[in-house]
C-alpha positions in Angstrom: 0.0 0.0 0.0 1.1 3.6 -0.6 2.2 5.8 2.3 0.9 9.4 2.4 4.5 10.3 3.4 5.5 9.8 -0.3 2.6 11.8 -1.8 2.7 15.4 -3.0 0.0 17.0 -0.8 0.8 20.7 -1.2 -2.4 22.6 -2.1 -4.5 19.4 -2.2 -7.5 18.5 -0.2 -6.4 15.5 1.8 -9.5 13.5 3.1 -8.4 11.7 6.2 -10.3 9.0 8.0 -9.5 9.2 11.7 -10.9 7.6 14.8 -12.0 10.5 17.1 -14.6 8.5 18.9 -13.6 9.9 22.3 -15.6 9.7 25.6 -17.7 12.8 26.1 -19.8 13.7 29.2 -22.1 16.8 29.3 -20.5 18.1 26.1 -16.9 17.8 27.5 -14.3 15.4 26.4 -13.1 13.3 29.3 -10.2 11.6 27.5 -8.5 13.1 24.5 -6.0 10.4 23.9 -7.2 9.5 20.5 -7.2 13.1 19.3 -3.7 13.6 20.7 -2.4 10.4 19.0 -3.8 11.7 15.7 -2.2 15.2 16.0 1.2 14.2 14.4 -0.7 13.2 11.2 -2.5 16.6 11.1 0.7 18.5 11.9 2.7 16.8 9.2 0.0 17.4 6.5 -0.4 21.0 7.5 3.3 21.7 7.4 3.4 20.2 3.9 0.8 22.7 2.7 -2.3 20.4 2.6 -5.9 21.3 3.1 -6.8 18.7 5.7 -10.4 17.4 5.7 -11.0 15.0 8.7 -13.9 12.5 8.9 -14.8 10.3 11.9 -17.6 8.5 13.5 -18.9 9.0 17.0 -21.0 6.6 19.0 -23.9 4.6 17.4 -26.5 7.0 16.1 -27.7 4.3 13.6 -28.1 6.6 10.6 -29.9 9.4 12.4 -28.8 12.9 13.4 -28.4 12.7 17.2 -27.2 16.1 18.6 -25.6 14.4 21.6 -23.3 12.5 19.2 -22.1 15.6 17.3 -18.3 15.9 16.7 -18.5 19.6 17.5 -16.7 19.2 20.9 -14.0 17.3 19.1 -13.5 20.2 16.7 -13.1 22.5 19.6 -10.6 20.3 21.4 -8.7 19.7 18.2 -8.4 23.5 17.6 -7.1 24.0 21.2 -4.5 21.2 20.9 -3.3 22.5 17.5 -2.9 26.0 19.0 -1.0 24.6 21.9 1.5 23.1 19.4 1.9 26.6 17.8 0.0 25.7 14.6 -1.7 29.1 14.8 -2.9 29.0 11.2 -4.7 25.7 11.7 -8.2 27.1 12.3 -10.6 24.1 12.5 -13.7 24.7 10.5 -16.6 22.5 11.5 -19.0 21.2 8.9 -22.5 20.5 10.2 -22.8 17.6 7.8 -20.2 15.2 6.3 -21.7 15.5 2.8 -23.7 18.0 0.8 -23.7 21.9 0.8 -22.5 22.3 4.4 -19.5 20.1 4.0 -18.7 21.5 0.5 -18.8 25.1 1.9 -16.5 24.3 4.9 -14.0 22.5 2.7 -14.2 25.1 -0.1 -13.2 27.9 2.3 -10.0 26.1 3.4 -6.7 27.6 2.7 -3.5 25.7 2.5 -2.5 24.6 6.0 -6.0 24.7 7.4 -8.3 22.0 8.8 -12.0 21.1 8.4 -13.7 18.4 10.6 -16.8 16.9 9.1 -19.9 15.9 11.2 -20.4 12.4 12.4 -20.3 9.9 9.5 -22.8 7.6 11.2 -25.5 10.2 11.0 -26.0 8.6 7.5 -27.0 5.0 7.0 -24.7 4.9 4.0 -21.6 4.8 6.2 -22.2 1.5 7.9 -23.9 0.1 4.8 -20.6 0.7 2.9 -22.8 2.5 0.3 -20.9 3.3 -2.9 -23.0 6.4 -3.6 -22.3 7.8 -0.1 -18.6 7.1 -0.5 -18.6 9.0 -3.8 -20.2 12.0 -2.0 -17.5 11.9 0.6 -14.9 11.6 -2.2 -16.1 14.9 -3.7 -14.5 16.6 -0.6 -10.9 15.4 -1.3 -8.3 15.0 -3.9 -6.5 12.3 -1.9 -7.9 9.7 0.6 -5.9 8.7 3.7 -6.9 6.0 6.1 -5.2 6.7 9.5 -7.7 4.7 11.6 -6.6 1.1 12.0 -9.1 0.8 14.9 -11.9 1.3 12.4 -10.5 -0.9 9.6 -12.0 -4.2 10.7 -15.4 -2.9 9.4 -16.3 -2.5 5.7 -17.8 0.9 6.0 -18.0 3.6 3.3 -15.2 5.7 4.9 -12.8 2.8 5.3 -13.6 0.6 2.3 -15.8 1.9 -0.6 -14.1 5.3 -0.7 -10.7 3.7 -1.5 -11.9 3.0 -5.0 -13.1 6.6 -5.5 -9.9 8.5 -4.8 -6.1 7.8 -4.8 -5.8 6.0 -1.5 -2.9 6.1 1.0 -2.2 4.7 4.4 -1.6 7.3 7.1 1.4 7.4 9.5 -0.5 6.2 12.6 -2.0 3.3 10.8 1.3 2.4 9.1 3.1 2.4 12.5 0.4 0.1 13.9 0.6 -2.3 10.9 4.4 -2.4 11.1 4.3 -3.1 14.8 1.7 -5.9 14.5 3.5 -7.4 11.5 6.8 -7.5 13.5 5.0 -9.3 16.3 3.1 -12.0 14.4 3.6 -12.1 10.7 7.4 -11.8 10.5 8.7 -11.9 14.1 12.1 -12.3 15.7 12.1 -15.7 17.3 11.6 -17.3 19.8 8.1 -15.7 20.2 5.6 -15.7 23.0 2.0 -14.7 23.3 0.5 -13.8 26.6 -3.3 -14.3 26.4 -5.6 -13.7 29.3 -9.1 -12.6 30.1 -12.2 -14.1 31.5 -13.6 -16.5 28.9 -12.1 -19.0 26.4 -15.3 -18.7 24.4 -14.5 -15.1 23.4 -11.0 -15.8 22.2 -11.2 -19.3 20.5 -10.1 -17.9 17.1 -7.3 -15.8 18.7 -6.0 -18.8 20.6 -6.2 -21.1 17.6 -4.3 -18.7 15.3 -1.6 -17.9 17.9 -1.2 -21.6 18.7 -0.3 -22.1 15.1 2.1 -19.2 14.8 3.9 -18.6 18.1 6.6 -20.6 19.8 5.0 -20.5 23.2 1.6 -19.4 24.5 1.0 -18.2 28.1 -2.6 -18.6 29.2 -3.9 -16.5 32.1 -7.0 -15.1 33.7 -10.3 -17.0 33.8 -9.6 -18.8 30.6 -6.7 -20.6 32.2 -9.2 -22.2 34.5 -11.0 -23.7 31.6 -7.7 -25.1 30.3 -6.9 -26.6 33.7 -10.5 -28.0 34.0 -10.0 -29.7 30.6 -6.9 -31.4 32.1 -8.9 -32.7 35.1 -7.9 -30.0 37.6 -10.7 -29.2 40.1 -11.0 -25.4 40.0 -13.6 -25.0 42.8 -16.0 -22.1 42.2 -13.6 -20.3 39.8 -14.9 -18.8 36.6 -14.8 -21.7 34.1 -16.5 -22.8 30.9 -16.7 -26.6 31.1 -18.7 -26.8 27.8 -15.6 -25.5 26.0 -13.3 -28.3 27.0 -13.5 -29.8 23.5 -12.4 -26.4 22.1 -9.5 -26.4 24.5 -8.4 -29.8 23.3 -8.5 -28.6 19.7 -6.3 -25.6 20.6 -3.9 -27.9 22.4 -3.8 -30.1 19.3 -3.1 -27.2 17.0 -0.3 -26.1 19.3 1.2 -29.6 19.4 1.1 -29.8 15.6 2.9 -26.5 15.1 5.4 -27.0 18.0 3.9 -24.3 20.2 4.4 -24.8 23.9 1.3 -23.9 26.0 2.1 -22.7 29.5 -0.5 -22.9 32.2 -0.5 -22.0 35.9 1.2 -24.5 38.3 0.0 -22.6 41.3 -2.7 -20.0 41.9 -4.0 -17.4 44.2 -7.4 -18.4 45.6 -10.0 -16.4 47.6 -13.3 -17.3 49.1 -15.0 -14.3 47.6 -14.6 -11.8 44.8 -14.0 -8.5 46.5 -11.1 -6.2 47.3 -9.0 -7.3 50.2 -10.6 -10.7 50.4 -8.7 -13.3 52.4 -6.5 -15.3 49.9 -3.9 -18.1 49.8 -1.3 -19.1 47.2 -1.6 -22.8 46.7 -0.7 -25.6 44.3 -3.3 -26.9 41.9 -4.2 -30.0 44.0 -4.9 -27.8 47.0 -7.7 -25.6 45.5 -10.6 -25.6 48.0 -14.0 -26.6 46.5 -15.4 -23.2 47.5 -12.4 -21.2 46.4 -12.1 -18.9 43.4 -8.9 -18.6 41.4 -8.2 -14.8 41.1 -4.5 -14.6 40.1 -1.5 -16.6 39.0 0.6 -18.0 41.8 4.1 -17.0 42.6 5.8 -20.1 41.1 3.7 -19.6 38.0 4.8 -16.0 37.6 8.5 -17.0 38.0 8.1 -19.7 35.4 6.5 -17.3 33.0 9.2 -14.8 33.6 11.9 -17.4 33.0 10.3 -18.4 29.6 9.8 -14.8 28.6 13.5 -14.2 29.1 14.3 -16.7 26.3 12.2 -14.8 23.8 12.8 -12.0 21.3 9.2 -11.1 20.7 6.2 -11.0 23.0 2.6 -10.3 22.0 0.3 -9.5 25.0 -3.5 -9.5 25.1 -5.3 -9.9 28.5 -4.4 -10.0 32.2 -3.3 -13.0 34.2 -5.9 -12.3 37.0 -8.5 -9.9 38.4 -5.9 -7.1 38.3 -8.5 -4.3 38.9 -9.2 -5.7 42.4 -6.5 -5.5 45.1 -4.4 -7.6 45.6 -5.1 -9.8 42.6 -3.0 -7.9 40.1 0.3 -9.1 41.4 0.8 -11.7 38.7 -0.1 -9.4 35.8 2.0 -6.5 37.1 5.1 -8.6 37.8 5.1 -10.2 34.4 4.4 -6.8 32.8 7.4 -5.3 34.6 9.6 -8.2 33.5 8.5 -7.7 29.9 9.2 -3.9 30.2 12.7 -4.6 31.7 13.5 -7.1 28.9 12.4 -4.5 26.3 14.6 -1.8 27.9 17.7 -3.9 28.5 17.6 -6.8 26.1 15.8 -5.4 23.0 12.7 -7.6 23.5 10.0 -6.6 20.9 6.9 -6.1 23.1 3.5 -5.4 21.5 0.3 -5.2 23.6 -3.3 -4.4 22.9 -6.8 -4.6 24.3 -8.6 -2.4 26.8 -7.9 -4.4 29.9 -4.3 -4.9 28.8 -3.6 -1.2 28.3 -5.2 -0.4 31.7 -3.1 -3.1 33.4 0.1 -1.9 31.8 -0.7 1.7 32.8 -1.4 0.6 36.3 1.9 -1.3 36.4 3.6 1.9 35.1 5.3 0.2 32.2 3.4 1.4 29.1 6.3 3.6 28.0 8.7 0.7 28.0 6.7 -1.5 25.6 7.7 -1.3 22.0 4.1 -0.7 20.9 0.7 -0.5 22.6 -2.3 -0.7 20.4 -5.6 1.0 21.3 -7.4 -0.4 18.3 -9.8 -2.7 20.3 -11.8 -4.9 18.0 -9.5 -4.4 15.0 -6.6 -5.6 17.2 -8.5 -8.7 18.2 -9.5 -9.5 14.6 -6.0 -9.1 13.5 -4.9 -11.6 16.3 -7.5 -14.0 14.8 -5.7 -13.8 11.5 -8.6 -12.2 9.7 -8.3 -9.9 6.7 -9.3 -6.4 7.7 -11.5 -4.7 5.0 -9.9 -1.2 5.5 -6.4 -2.6 5.1 -7.4 -4.7 2.1 -9.0 -1.7 0.5 -5.7 0.2 0.7 -3.9 -2.7 -0.9 -6.2 -3.2 -3.9 -8.2 0.0 -4.1 -7.5 3.1 -6.3 
């Protein structure tokens, strides 16, 4: 796919698909992380003399104009952030529609080095329907199309898919950085490789586990899903979160791993409590000592040391999901210790460490190690589908579109 870094954008209308779906409460943005991560893209295009036209979705208005889901607060925040970075010429014009006269007027008034933000794409049914006619209306607002929203590229929507055939299409720097990082972790990694996969339920990650079992050298299983793996081996897990009906799926994952030579690592000891609450009385015990009324809420100390030892042999780690109920004290110890070990190995030994998923990012932030990981993805659903080995429509469109 073509990178926008190689394109001549001076004086051209560059139509950029971003993900500015930020949390808003009472008209105020409560977390501007996605806007801030998008700023370098805007800054680069402005400094190269482009007229930057930004489009994004916000919430789920289901094809209707819902005032509470307007992108106007995002336009205001974007203008403030650009001003803070001394891009004083970067006035942000807000178009009250993403197509039609209002959009055309806002874009038509742009000068080189200025920005327009279009209203919520999902106010129109054509967006989520991947409607070609709607995509062509969007395309009228640009000379060049750029997708810089990997987090939206797992859906075949008009602004991520159909439009790539209506304009010269390029990948943006944020999306390219994400694709490069993910490719380095799974598609063409430095070996040995390890994937840490945690979370509550095996049922939600069967495709992820199956794909990783076929591609990685070792697979560390944590969280509630480890209980299902242990149950499938005949371990009594008490009242722990477990999905007995998925034992057959676990056996299939184990078989896939055995066939490919991937070593699956499971807990050898666990932290067990009698209730799921902060500060609950707990014990670290071996698997054959789990009380019938106990709940496994974290990996045990011997397990964490074993995981750390195996991690030390690797050159690439891919992380999705915690090892335990990290959000409840004191059941984050296993997750935090392994995260700090991965961070240390990344700093000192050049370990390539790539992580993604909402709980994972939260856990790494809590452990204070986010800055030391090679790359942290905030792409959510797109990250998970990539882990499953699926083709992402927005990526495919850039590869074979206009």
